VEXDREN-2710 file (C-alpha; in Angstrom, 1 decimal):
% VEXDREN-2710
k/r/px/py/pz
1/MET/32.0/-20.8/60.0
2/THR/34.6/-21.0/62.1
3/GLN/34.7/-17.4/63.0
4/ALA/32.7/-15.0/65.1
5/LEU/31.9/-11.1/65.4
6/ILE/31.3/-10.8/69.0
7/VAL/29.7/-7.2/69.2
8/ILE/30.1/-5.9/73.4
9/ASP/26.9/-3.6/74.9
10/VAL/26.5/-1.3/71.9
11/GLN/24.1/-0.2/74.2
12/ASN/22.4/3.5/74.6
13/ASP/23.6/4.3/78.1
14/PHE/26.8/3.3/77.1
15/CYS/27.0/5.8/74.4
16/PRO/27.1/9.7/74.2
17/GLY/23.9/10.9/76.6
18/GLY/23.4/7.9/78.2
19/ALA/23.7/7.4/82.2
20/LEU/27.2/5.6/81.7
21/ALA/28.2/7.4/78.5
22/VAL/31.8/6.0/76.2
23/PRO/33.3/9.1/74.5
24/GLU/32.1/8.9/70.7
25/GLY/30.5/5.5/72.0
26/ASP/28.1/6.5/69.0
27/VAL/31.0/7.0/66.5
28/ILE/31.8/3.3/65.9
29/VAL/28.7/1.8/64.8
30/PRO/28.6/2.5/61.0
31/GLY/31.8/0.4/61.5
32/ILE/30.6/-2.8/63.6
33/ASN/27.0/-2.4/60.6
34/ALA/29.6/-3.1/58.0
35/LEU/31.8/-5.8/59.3
36/MET/28.5/-7.9/60.4
37/ALA/28.4/-8.8/56.7
38/ASP/32.0/-10.2/56.8
39/PHE/30.8/-12.6/59.5
40/PRO/28.8/-15.8/59.2
41/ALA/28.4/-15.6/62.8
42/VAL/27.5/-12.1/64.7
43/ILE/26.6/-12.6/68.3
44/LEU/25.2/-8.7/70.3
45/THR/26.0/-8.9/74.2
46/GLN/23.7/-6.7/76.7
47/ASP/24.0/-5.4/79.8
48/TRP/20.7/-6.1/81.5
49/HIS/21.0/-5.1/85.3
50/PRO/18.2/-5.6/87.8
51/ALA/17.3/-2.1/89.7
52/GLY/19.4/-1.7/92.6
53/HIS/22.1/-3.9/91.4
54/SER/25.1/-4.6/94.0
55/SER/27.5/-2.9/91.1
56/PHE/25.4/0.5/91.3
57/ALA/27.1/3.2/93.8
58/SER/23.2/4.6/94.1
59/THR/23.0/1.0/96.2
60/HIS/26.1/1.8/98.9
61/ASP/24.9/5.2/99.3
62/ALA/28.4/5.9/97.7
63/GLU/29.6/8.4/94.4
64/PRO/29.7/7.2/91.4
65/MET/33.4/5.8/89.9
66/THR/34.5/5.0/93.3
67/MET/35.7/1.3/94.8
68/THR/34.2/-1.4/96.5
69/GLU/35.2/-4.5/97.7
70/MET/32.5/-7.6/97.2
71/PRO/32.6/-11.3/97.6
72/TYR/35.1/-11.7/94.8
73/GLY/37.1/-9.1/94.0
74/PRO/37.3/-5.2/94.4
75/GLN/34.0/-3.8/92.3
76/VAL/34.2/-0.5/90.7
77/LEU/30.9/1.2/91.3
78/TRP/29.2/2.5/88.6
79/PRO/26.1/5.0/88.5
80/ASP/22.8/3.5/87.6
81/HIS/23.0/2.2/84.2
82/CYS/21.1/-0.5/81.3
83/ILE/19.0/-1.6/84.4
84/GLN/16.4/-4.2/82.3
85/GLY/13.4/-3.1/80.4
86/SER/14.8/0.6/80.1
87/ILE/15.7/3.1/77.0
88/GLY/19.0/3.1/78.5
89/ALA/19.8/-1.1/78.0
90/GLN/18.8/-0.9/74.7
91/PHE/20.4/-1.2/71.7
92/HIS/21.6/2.0/70.0
93/PRO/19.2/2.1/67.9
94/ASP/21.7/2.1/64.5
95/LEU/22.7/-0.7/65.4
96/THR/21.8/-3.3/63.3
97/ILE/20.5/-5.6/65.4
98/ASP/18.7/-8.2/63.2
99/ARG/22.1/-9.9/62.3
100/ALA/23.2/-11.2/65.4
101/ASP/22.1/-15.1/65.5
102/LEU/22.2/-15.0/69.7
103/ILE/22.0/-11.9/72.3
104/ILE/23.8/-12.5/75.2
105/ARG/22.4/-11.2/78.6
106/LYS/24.8/-9.9/81.1
107/GLY/24.8/-8.7/84.7
108/TYR/21.2/-10.0/85.2
109/ASN/22.3/-11.7/88.5
110/PRO/21.6/-8.9/91.3
111/ALA/24.7/-10.1/93.6
112/ILE/27.6/-10.2/90.9
113/ASP/28.5/-8.1/88.2
114/SER/29.5/-9.3/84.7
115/TYR/31.5/-7.2/82.6
116/SER/33.1/-10.6/80.8
117/ALA/30.6/-12.2/77.8
118/PHE/32.0/-15.5/79.3
119/PHE/31.7/-15.1/82.7
120/GLU/30.7/-12.9/86.1
121/ASN/32.9/-11.2/88.0
122/ASP/33.6/-13.7/89.7
123/HIS/35.7/-15.7/87.0
124/THR/33.5/-19.2/86.9
125/THR/29.8/-18.4/86.7
126/PRO/29.7/-19.0/82.8
127/THR/27.4/-16.9/80.7
128/GLY/26.6/-20.1/78.3
129/LEU/28.3/-18.0/75.2
130/GLU/31.3/-20.8/75.6
131/GLY/29.6/-23.8/74.8
132/TYR/27.4/-22.3/72.2
133/LEU/30.6/-21.8/70.5
134/ARG/31.4/-24.2/71.1
135/THR/28.7/-26.7/69.6
136/ARG/28.9/-24.4/66.2
137/GLY/32.3/-24.9/66.0
138/ILE/33.5/-21.5/66.2
139/THR/37.2/-20.9/66.9
140/ASP/37.9/-17.6/65.7
141/LEU/36.8/-14.7/67.5
142/THR/37.0/-10.6/66.5
143/MET/35.3/-8.4/69.1
144/VAL/34.3/-4.7/68.9
145/GLY/31.9/-2.2/71.1
146/LEU/32.2/-1.0/74.6
147/ALA/34.1/-0.4/76.4
148/THR/37.8/-0.9/74.9
149/ASP/39.3/-1.6/78.7
150/PHE/36.0/-3.3/80.6
151/CYS/33.7/-5.2/78.7
152/VAL/35.8/-6.0/75.6
153/ASN/38.7/-6.4/78.0
154/PHE/37.8/-9.0/79.8
155/SER/35.3/-11.1/77.4
156/ALA/38.6/-11.0/75.2
157/VAL/40.8/-11.9/78.0
158/ASP/38.8/-14.5/78.8
159/ALA/37.9/-16.0/75.3
160/ALA/42.2/-16.4/75.1
161/LYS/42.4/-18.0/77.9
162/LEU/39.0/-20.4/77.1
163/GLY/41.4/-21.6/73.5
164/PHE/40.4/-19.1/71.3
165/ASN/41.5/-17.0/68.6
166/VAL/40.6/-13.9/69.3
167/THR/41.0/-10.3/67.7
168/VAL/40.1/-6.8/69.1
169/ARG/39.9/-4.2/66.6
170/GLU/40.4/-1.1/68.4
171/ASP/39.1/1.2/65.5
172/LEU/35.4/-0.2/66.4
173/THR/35.7/-0.1/70.0
174/ARG/36.0/3.0/72.4
175/ALA/37.2/2.7/76.0
176/ILE/36.3/4.9/79.4
177/ASP/39.4/5.0/80.6
178/PHE/39.1/5.4/84.5
179/ASP/42.1/5.5/86.4
180/GLY/44.8/4.3/83.7
181/SER/42.4/1.1/82.6
182/LEU/43.0/1.8/79.0
183/ASN/46.8/0.6/79.2
184/ALA/46.2/-2.0/82.0
185/ALA/43.6/-3.6/79.3
186/ARG/45.9/-3.6/76.3
187/GLU/48.9/-4.8/78.3
188/GLY/46.6/-7.4/79.9
189/MET/45.1/-8.6/76.4
190/ARG/48.3/-8.6/74.8
191/GLU/49.7/-11.2/77.2
192/THR/47.2/-13.5/76.9
193/GLY/47.4/-13.7/73.4
194/VAL/44.9/-11.2/72.0
195/LEU/45.1/-9.2/68.9
196/LEU/45.4/-6.1/69.0
197/ALA/44.5/-4.6/64.6
END
């Protein structure tokens, strides 16, 4: 019981037709469901923003996908997405959520975004996932989901820095690829010891 599958943000708003759709975001769902059977522990993450979140372009009267500076550093301003209780925030209807031991919600603090499953974007405020994994004796993490270059990337890098053995299954992730973000994410993951499989 040292292995866990971490399924990142497979939610309606990140799938085709959603507010922040990742190309082919829905294509990976059957493969993720099949992979769940191979793991003794399955954890899902869920982007869970209050309306008017500080990372939304609409909050700043700005164009989506532009940049701004936050107290914790540079921040992409996103279209409104994954608003608490909305259909967009729900998991993709085909995702086998019943296999999850834990669902960890992130991005619910209105003042700070949260890409990583482990920390908010200030890189210091924990989500509690690390403690959960350590108390269960889990050392090896396989990550899948959306999007490769943002939430999967930040989660994988943080996990590796925390000392977990991390594999990202690129066949079961999809990327936004905003301004070269996919190549930068791959390089950053490799540099921290993440295995891209």
